[in-house]
TORKOL-4160 file (C-alpha; in steps of 0.2 Angstrom, whole numbers, padded with zeros to 4 digits, m for minus):
316
<pt num="1" X="0060" Y="m0014" Z="m0043"/>
<pt num="2" X="0059" Y="m0032" Z="m0038"/>
<pt num="3" X="0067" Y="m0048" Z="m0043"/>
<pt num="4" X="0059" Y="m0065" Z="m0043"/>
<pt num="5" X="0072" Y="m0079" Z="m0043"/>
<pt num="6" X="0068" Y="m0097" Z="m0050"/>
<pt num="7" X="0081" Y="m0109" Z="m0053"/>
<pt num="8" X="0092" Y="m0101" Z="m0067"/>
<pt num="9" X="0081" Y="m0087" Z="m0071"/>
<pt num="10" X="0078" Y="m0070" Z="m0065"/>
<pt num="11" X="0062" Y="m0060" Z="m0068"/>
<pt num="12" X="0063" Y="m0041" Z="m0065"/>
<pt num="13" X="0048" Y="m0030" Z="m0062"/>
<pt num="14" X="0051" Y="m0011" Z="m0063"/>
<pt num="15" X="0035" Y="m0003" Z="m0057"/>
<pt num="16" X="0020" Y="m0006" Z="m0046"/>
<pt num="17" X="0002" Y="0001" Z="m0050"/>
<pt num="18" X="m0004" Y="0015" Z="m0039"/>
<pt num="19" X="m0021" Y="0017" Z="m0031"/>
<pt num="20" X="m0032" Y="0019" Z="m0047"/>
<pt num="21" X="m0036" Y="0000" Z="m0045"/>
<pt num="22" X="m0031" Y="m0002" Z="m0027"/>
<pt num="23" X="m0015" Y="m0012" Z="m0028"/>
<pt num="24" X="m0024" Y="m0025" Z="m0038"/>
<pt num="25" X="m0009" Y="m0031" Z="m0048"/>
<pt num="26" X="0000" Y="m0036" Z="m0032"/>
<pt num="27" X="m0015" Y="m0047" Z="m0028"/>
<pt num="28" X="m0015" Y="m0053" Z="m0046"/>
<pt num="29" X="0003" Y="m0058" Z="m0046"/>
<pt num="30" X="m0001" Y="m0068" Z="m0030"/>
<pt num="31" X="m0017" Y="m0076" Z="m0037"/>
<pt num="32" X="m0027" Y="m0067" Z="m0025"/>
<pt num="33" X="m0038" Y="m0057" Z="m0037"/>
<pt num="34" X="m0054" Y="m0064" Z="m0046"/>
<pt num="35" X="m0059" Y="m0058" Z="m0064"/>
<pt num="36" X="m0076" Y="m0053" Z="m0058"/>
<pt num="37" X="m0068" Y="m0040" Z="m0046"/>
<pt num="38" X="m0059" Y="m0032" Z="m0061"/>
<pt num="39" X="m0075" Y="m0033" Z="m0072"/>
<pt num="40" X="m0084" Y="m0021" Z="m0060"/>
<pt num="41" X="m0070" Y="m0010" Z="m0055"/>
<pt num="42" X="m0068" Y="0007" Z="m0063"/>
<pt num="43" X="m0056" Y="0021" Z="m0059"/>
<pt num="44" X="m0061" Y="0039" Z="m0055"/>
<pt num="45" X="m0063" Y="0042" Z="m0074"/>
<pt num="46" X="m0075" Y="0027" Z="m0077"/>
<pt num="47" X="m0061" Y="0017" Z="m0086"/>
<pt num="48" X="m0060" Y="m0001" Z="m0083"/>
<pt num="49" X="m0044" Y="m0010" Z="m0080"/>
<pt num="50" X="m0045" Y="m0019" Z="m0097"/>
<pt num="51" X="m0046" Y="m0002" Z="m0105"/>
<pt num="52" X="m0032" Y="0005" Z="m0095"/>
<pt num="53" X="m0021" Y="m0010" Z="m0098"/>
<pt num="54" X="m0024" Y="m0010" Z="m0117"/>
<pt num="55" X="m0021" Y="0008" Z="m0118"/>
<pt num="56" X="m0003" Y="0006" Z="m0113"/>
<pt num="57" X="0001" Y="m0010" Z="m0121"/>
<pt num="58" X="m0001" Y="m0023" Z="m0107"/>
<pt num="59" X="m0019" Y="m0029" Z="m0110"/>
<pt num="60" X="m0027" Y="m0044" Z="m0117"/>
<pt num="61" X="m0044" Y="m0051" Z="m0123"/>
<pt num="62" X="m0052" Y="m0051" Z="m0106"/>
<pt num="63" X="m0048" Y="m0048" Z="m0087"/>
<pt num="64" X="m0047" Y="m0067" Z="m0085"/>
<pt num="65" X="m0033" Y="m0068" Z="m0099"/>
<pt num="66" X="m0023" Y="m0054" Z="m0090"/>
<pt num="67" X="m0025" Y="m0063" Z="m0073"/>
<pt num="68" X="m0019" Y="m0080" Z="m0081"/>
<pt num="69" X="m0004" Y="m0071" Z="m0088"/>
<pt num="70" X="0000" Y="m0062" Z="m0073"/>
<pt num="71" X="m0002" Y="m0075" Z="m0059"/>
<pt num="72" X="0014" Y="m0082" Z="m0051"/>
<pt num="73" X="0010" Y="m0100" Z="m0045"/>
<pt num="74" X="0017" Y="m0106" Z="m0029"/>
<pt num="75" X="0033" Y="m0115" Z="m0032"/>
<pt num="76" X="0037" Y="m0106" Z="m0048"/>
<pt num="77" X="0049" Y="m0094" Z="m0039"/>
<pt num="78" X="0061" Y="m0098" Z="m0025"/>
<pt num="79" X="0062" Y="m0080" Z="m0019"/>
<pt num="80" X="0055" Y="m0063" Z="m0021"/>
<pt num="81" X="0065" Y="m0047" Z="m0017"/>
<pt num="82" X="0059" Y="m0029" Z="m0019"/>
<pt num="83" X="0069" Y="m0013" Z="m0020"/>
<pt num="84" X="0060" Y="0003" Z="m0015"/>
<pt num="85" X="0062" Y="0020" Z="m0008"/>
<pt num="86" X="0058" Y="0020" Z="0011"/>
<pt num="87" X="0044" Y="0033" Z="0008"/>
<pt num="88" X="0048" Y="0039" Z="0026"/>
<pt num="89" X="0062" Y="0049" Z="0034"/>
<pt num="90" X="0071" Y="0037" Z="0046"/>
<pt num="91" X="0085" Y="0031" Z="0034"/>
<pt num="92" X="0089" Y="0049" Z="0030"/>
<pt num="93" X="0088" Y="0055" Z="0048"/>
<pt num="94" X="0099" Y="0041" Z="0055"/>
<pt num="95" X="0111" Y="0042" Z="0040"/>
<pt num="96" X="0109" Y="0024" Z="0035"/>
<pt num="97" X="0112" Y="0018" Z="0018"/>
<pt num="98" X="0100" Y="0002" Z="0017"/>
<pt num="99" X="0084" Y="m0003" Z="0026"/>
<pt num="100" X="0082" Y="m0021" Z="0029"/>
<pt num="101" X="0063" Y="m0024" Z="0030"/>
<pt num="102" X="0058" Y="m0036" Z="0043"/>
<pt num="103" X="0039" Y="m0035" Z="0041"/>
<pt num="104" X="0026" Y="m0026" Z="0030"/>
<pt num="105" X="0011" Y="m0018" Z="0038"/>
<pt num="106" X="m0006" Y="m0022" Z="0031"/>
<pt num="107" X="m0019" Y="m0009" Z="0027"/>
<pt num="108" X="m0037" Y="m0010" Z="0028"/>
<pt num="109" X="m0047" Y="0003" Z="0017"/>
<pt num="110" X="m0065" Y="0008" Z="0020"/>
<pt num="111" X="m0077" Y="0020" Z="0012"/>
<pt num="112" X="m0090" Y="0029" Z="0022"/>
<pt num="113" X="m0105" Y="0040" Z="0015"/>
<pt num="114" X="m0115" Y="0051" Z="0026"/>
<pt num="115" X="m0132" Y="0058" Z="0019"/>
<pt num="116" X="m0142" Y="0073" Z="0025"/>
<pt num="117" X="m0155" Y="0084" Z="0018"/>
<pt num="118" X="m0144" Y="0099" Z="0013"/>
<pt num="119" X="m0152" Y="0116" Z="0011"/>
<pt num="120" X="m0147" Y="0134" Z="0009"/>
<pt num="121" X="m0134" Y="0140" Z="0021"/>
<pt num="122" X="m0143" Y="0155" Z="0026"/>
<pt num="123" X="m0161" Y="0149" Z="0026"/>
<pt num="124" X="m0158" Y="0132" Z="0035"/>
<pt num="125" X="m0157" Y="0136" Z="0053"/>
<pt num="126" X="m0144" Y="0127" Z="0064"/>
<pt num="127" X="m0156" Y="0117" Z="0075"/>
<pt num="128" X="m0165" Y="0110" Z="0060"/>
<pt num="129" X="m0149" Y="0104" Z="0051"/>
<pt num="130" X="m0143" Y="0086" Z="0048"/>
<pt num="131" X="m0126" Y="0091" Z="0041"/>
<pt num="132" X="m0117" Y="0077" Z="0032"/>
<pt num="133" X="m0101" Y="0087" Z="0031"/>
<pt num="134" X="m0100" Y="0089" Z="0050"/>
<pt num="135" X="m0104" Y="0070" Z="0052"/>
<pt num="136" X="m0089" Y="0067" Z="0041"/>
<pt num="137" X="m0078" Y="0079" Z="0050"/>
<pt num="138" X="m0083" Y="0071" Z="0067"/>
<pt num="139" X="m0078" Y="0054" Z="0060"/>
<pt num="140" X="m0061" Y="0060" Z="0053"/>
<pt num="141" X="m0057" Y="0066" Z="0071"/>
<pt num="142" X="m0063" Y="0049" Z="0078"/>
<pt num="143" X="m0051" Y="0040" Z="0066"/>
<pt num="144" X="m0036" Y="0049" Z="0073"/>
<pt num="145" X="m0043" Y="0046" Z="0091"/>
<pt num="146" X="m0045" Y="0027" Z="0089"/>
<pt num="147" X="m0028" Y="0026" Z="0081"/>
<pt num="148" X="m0019" Y="0035" Z="0095"/>
<pt num="149" X="m0029" Y="0025" Z="0108"/>
<pt num="150" X="m0019" Y="0010" Z="0104"/>
<pt num="151" X="m0003" Y="0017" Z="0110"/>
<pt num="152" X="0007" Y="0008" Z="0097"/>
<pt num="153" X="0018" Y="0018" Z="0085"/>
<pt num="154" X="0015" Y="0005" Z="0071"/>
<pt num="155" X="m0004" Y="0009" Z="0071"/>
<pt num="156" X="m0008" Y="0023" Z="0059"/>
<pt num="157" X="m0025" Y="0029" Z="0052"/>
<pt num="158" X="m0028" Y="0042" Z="0039"/>
<pt num="159" X="m0044" Y="0050" Z="0031"/>
<pt num="160" X="m0036" Y="0053" Z="0014"/>
<pt num="161" X="m0052" Y="0057" Z="0005"/>
<pt num="162" X="m0065" Y="0069" Z="0011"/>
<pt num="163" X="m0078" Y="0075" Z="m0002"/>
<pt num="164" X="m0094" Y="0085" Z="0001"/>
<pt num="165" X="m0108" Y="0088" Z="m0010"/>
<pt num="166" X="m0114" Y="0100" Z="m0017"/>
<pt num="167" X="m0097" Y="0108" Z="m0012"/>
<pt num="168" X="m0104" Y="0126" Z="m0012"/>
<pt num="169" X="m0100" Y="0139" Z="0000"/>
<pt num="170" X="m0119" Y="0144" Z="0002"/>
<pt num="171" X="m0125" Y="0126" Z="0004"/>
<pt num="172" X="m0127" Y="0114" Z="0019"/>
<pt num="173" X="m0118" Y="0098" Z="0014"/>
<pt num="174" X="m0130" Y="0084" Z="0010"/>
<pt num="175" X="m0117" Y="0071" Z="0007"/>
<pt num="176" X="m0100" Y="0067" Z="0013"/>
<pt num="177" X="m0089" Y="0053" Z="0007"/>
<pt num="178" X="m0073" Y="0048" Z="0017"/>
<pt num="179" X="m0060" Y="0036" Z="0011"/>
<pt num="180" X="m0051" Y="0029" Z="0027"/>
<pt num="181" X="m0034" Y="0019" Z="0028"/>
<pt num="182" X="m0029" Y="0010" Z="0043"/>
<pt num="183" X="m0012" Y="0001" Z="0044"/>
<pt num="184" X="m0003" Y="m0010" Z="0057"/>
<pt num="185" X="0009" Y="m0024" Z="0058"/>
<pt num="186" X="m0003" Y="m0032" Z="0070"/>
<pt num="187" X="m0018" Y="m0037" Z="0060"/>
<pt num="188" X="m0029" Y="m0040" Z="0076"/>
<pt num="189" X="m0025" Y="m0023" Z="0083"/>
<pt num="190" X="m0028" Y="m0015" Z="0066"/>
<pt num="191" X="m0045" Y="m0024" Z="0064"/>
<pt num="192" X="m0050" Y="m0018" Z="0082"/>
<pt num="193" X="m0047" Y="0000" Z="0076"/>
<pt num="194" X="m0057" Y="m0003" Z="0060"/>
<pt num="195" X="m0072" Y="m0009" Z="0070"/>
<pt num="196" X="m0071" Y="0006" Z="0082"/>
<pt num="197" X="m0071" Y="0017" Z="0067"/>
<pt num="198" X="m0087" Y="0008" Z="0060"/>
<pt num="199" X="m0095" Y="0009" Z="0077"/>
<pt num="200" X="m0091" Y="0028" Z="0078"/>
<pt num="201" X="m0099" Y="0031" Z="0060"/>
<pt num="202" X="m0115" Y="0022" Z="0066"/>
<pt num="203" X="m0116" Y="0033" Z="0082"/>
<pt num="204" X="m0112" Y="0049" Z="0073"/>
<pt num="205" X="m0126" Y="0045" Z="0061"/>
<pt num="206" X="m0138" Y="0043" Z="0075"/>
<pt num="207" X="m0132" Y="0059" Z="0084"/>
<pt num="208" X="m0133" Y="0070" Z="0069"/>
<pt num="209" X="m0148" Y="0062" Z="0061"/>
<pt num="210" X="m0140" Y="0058" Z="0045"/>
<pt num="211" X="m0140" Y="0041" Z="0035"/>
<pt num="212" X="m0124" Y="0032" Z="0034"/>
<pt num="213" X="m0117" Y="0018" Z="0023"/>
<pt num="214" X="m0100" Y="0009" Z="0025"/>
<pt num="215" X="m0090" Y="m0002" Z="0013"/>
<pt num="216" X="m0074" Y="m0012" Z="0019"/>
<pt num="217" X="m0064" Y="m0012" Z="0003"/>
<pt num="218" X="m0050" Y="m0023" Z="0008"/>
<pt num="219" X="m0043" Y="m0030" Z="0024"/>
<pt num="220" X="m0026" Y="m0039" Z="0020"/>
<pt num="221" X="m0016" Y="m0048" Z="0033"/>
<pt num="222" X="0002" Y="m0041" Z="0037"/>
<pt num="223" X="0017" Y="m0051" Z="0031"/>
<pt num="224" X="0034" Y="m0055" Z="0038"/>
<pt num="225" X="0050" Y="m0055" Z="0028"/>
<pt num="226" X="0060" Y="m0071" Z="0026"/>
<pt num="227" X="0074" Y="m0072" Z="0038"/>
<pt num="228" X="0086" Y="m0079" Z="0026"/>
<pt num="229" X="0083" Y="m0065" Z="0014"/>
<pt num="230" X="0085" Y="m0052" Z="0028"/>
<pt num="231" X="0102" Y="m0060" Z="0031"/>
<pt num="232" X="0107" Y="m0060" Z="0013"/>
<pt num="233" X="0102" Y="m0041" Z="0011"/>
<pt num="234" X="0112" Y="m0037" Z="0027"/>
<pt num="235" X="0127" Y="m0047" Z="0021"/>
<pt num="236" X="0126" Y="m0039" Z="0004"/>
<pt num="237" X="0126" Y="m0021" Z="0012"/>
<pt num="238" X="0141" Y="m0026" Z="0023"/>
<pt num="239" X="0151" Y="m0032" Z="0008"/>
<pt num="240" X="0148" Y="m0016" Z="m0001"/>
<pt num="241" X="0153" Y="m0006" Z="0015"/>
<pt num="242" X="0135" Y="0001" Z="0018"/>
<pt num="243" X="0126" Y="0004" Z="0034"/>
<pt num="244" X="0110" Y="m0004" Z="0038"/>
<pt num="245" X="0094" Y="m0002" Z="0048"/>
<pt num="246" X="0081" Y="m0016" Z="0051"/>
<pt num="247" X="0064" Y="m0009" Z="0050"/>
<pt num="248" X="0046" Y="m0011" Z="0046"/>
<pt num="249" X="0038" Y="m0006" Z="0030"/>
<pt num="250" X="0023" Y="0004" Z="0034"/>
<pt num="251" X="0018" Y="0007" Z="0015"/>
<pt num="252" X="0008" Y="m0005" Z="0004"/>
<pt num="253" X="0020" Y="m0015" Z="m0008"/>
<pt num="254" X="0018" Y="m0030" Z="m0020"/>
<pt num="255" X="0029" Y="m0040" Z="m0008"/>
<pt num="256" X="0014" Y="m0040" Z="0004"/>
<pt num="257" X="0005" Y="m0051" Z="m0008"/>
<pt num="258" X="0020" Y="m0061" Z="m0015"/>
<pt num="259" X="0024" Y="m0067" Z="0003"/>
<pt num="260" X="0009" Y="m0078" Z="0001"/>
<pt num="261" X="0018" Y="m0086" Z="m0014"/>
<pt num="262" X="0037" Y="m0087" Z="m0010"/>
<pt num="263" X="0049" Y="m0081" Z="0003"/>
<pt num="264" X="0050" Y="m0062" Z="0002"/>
<pt num="265" X="0061" Y="m0048" Z="0007"/>
<pt num="266" X="0063" Y="m0029" Z="0004"/>
<pt num="267" X="0077" Y="m0017" Z="0002"/>
<pt num="268" X="0074" Y="0001" Z="0006"/>
<pt num="269" X="0085" Y="0016" Z="0001"/>
<pt num="270" X="0083" Y="0034" Z="0008"/>
<pt num="271" X="0072" Y="0047" Z="m0001"/>
<pt num="272" X="0074" Y="0065" Z="0002"/>
<pt num="273" X="0064" Y="0071" Z="0017"/>
<pt num="274" X="0055" Y="0054" Z="0017"/>
<pt num="275" X="0043" Y="0061" Z="0003"/>
<pt num="276" X="0034" Y="0051" Z="m0009"/>
<pt num="277" X="0018" Y="0052" Z="m0019"/>
<pt num="278" X="0022" Y="0070" Z="m0023"/>
<pt num="279" X="0031" Y="0078" Z="m0038"/>
<pt num="280" X="0047" Y="0082" Z="m0029"/>
<pt num="281" X="0049" Y="0064" Z="m0023"/>
<pt num="282" X="0068" Y="0061" Z="m0025"/>
<pt num="283" X="0082" Y="0048" Z="m0022"/>
<pt num="284" X="0100" Y="0051" Z="m0026"/>
<pt num="285" X="0109" Y="0042" Z="m0040"/>
<pt num="286" X="0121" Y="0036" Z="m0026"/>
<pt num="287" X="0107" Y="0029" Z="m0016"/>
<pt num="288" X="0099" Y="0021" Z="m0031"/>
<pt num="289" X="0116" Y="0013" Z="m0035"/>
<pt num="290" X="0118" Y="0006" Z="m0018"/>
<pt num="291" X="0101" Y="m0002" Z="m0018"/>
<pt num="292" X="0104" Y="m0010" Z="m0035"/>
<pt num="293" X="0121" Y="m0016" Z="m0029"/>
<pt num="294" X="0113" Y="m0024" Z="m0014"/>
<pt num="295" X="0099" Y="m0031" Z="m0024"/>
<pt num="296" X="0111" Y="m0039" Z="m0036"/>
<pt num="297" X="0122" Y="m0047" Z="m0022"/>
<pt num="298" X="0107" Y="m0053" Z="m0013"/>
<pt num="299" X="0100" Y="m0062" Z="m0028"/>
<pt num="300" X="0117" Y="m0069" Z="m0031"/>
<pt num="301" X="0118" Y="m0076" Z="m0013"/>
<pt num="302" X="0100" Y="m0083" Z="m0014"/>
<pt num="303" X="0105" Y="m0092" Z="m0030"/>
<pt num="304" X="0119" Y="m0101" Z="m0020"/>
<pt num="305" X="0133" Y="m0090" Z="m0025"/>
<pt num="306" X="0131" Y="m0089" Z="m0044"/>
<pt num="307" X="0120" Y="m0084" Z="m0059"/>
<pt num="308" X="0114" Y="m0096" Z="m0072"/>
<pt num="309" X="0130" Y="m0091" Z="m0083"/>
<pt num="310" X="0141" Y="m0097" Z="m0069"/>
<pt num="311" X="0147" Y="m0080" Z="m0063"/>
<pt num="312" X="0151" Y="m0079" Z="m0045"/>
<pt num="313" X="0147" Y="m0064" Z="m0034"/>
<pt num="314" X="0165" Y="m0058" Z="m0035"/>
<pt num="315" X="0163" Y="m0056" Z="m0054"/>
<pt num="316" X="0147" Y="m0046" Z="m0053"/>
């Protein structure tokens, strides 16, 4: 949930898109997405964004029309505040009610393909193989090694997609596709890790006599949360008798992009075991209520103590 405050108005956004279109709507809101990008992007089912949007009633005549309706021009909102589950275990482990987000880590996403000759698992002798699957496995280990080598807890690297073809027990893989995610609050450090991964992919291809292609899908800069909004969130929590923790968001959020348009802040609430992106993701009604209360008081503070109807914070 997010609120964007402009003069006497409050716009509320209740959801964010997932990974089918790679957080494109956060970019669209911030005016950082071109129509031709949407024109060529399909999801895993071959569906265009226009088709997907129209199917759920949020479409338009064209991708450009959707972007024009979605874009938030600079100066059109005074503040952007987003409420979200933490997606990690720290608040629950430390028994804190509210997370005051100080910065949002920026991800880089890349796709790597290895291509070998394949062959029958029995007939293809080991010295003659150029196994694309093993090349991919070696790169996945390299992702972990390059990430850990920074020595920074804020640097994380994940090989979240690993597909081999023909994906048969009696076939030597002739193709491997890896989807790799690297995140950090330090953009330069993250980019160094990304380059190390690309260098490793090239070296592994030579070593294992396979072909390789790489595609850097996105490489967004990190964002800092506005200090006034951080203060308003902390004050709101204190007013409600809630404990707080100042913390970094290590997950992708629309706020990462909206920080380019307006002063931005984020409120975290605990989620069970820190789980998200899985069917048993859960936040209690109490924690959700705490978050909504803090969001309401924060927006009231940022609107200089009153809503458009003149109600003060004490009347909320």
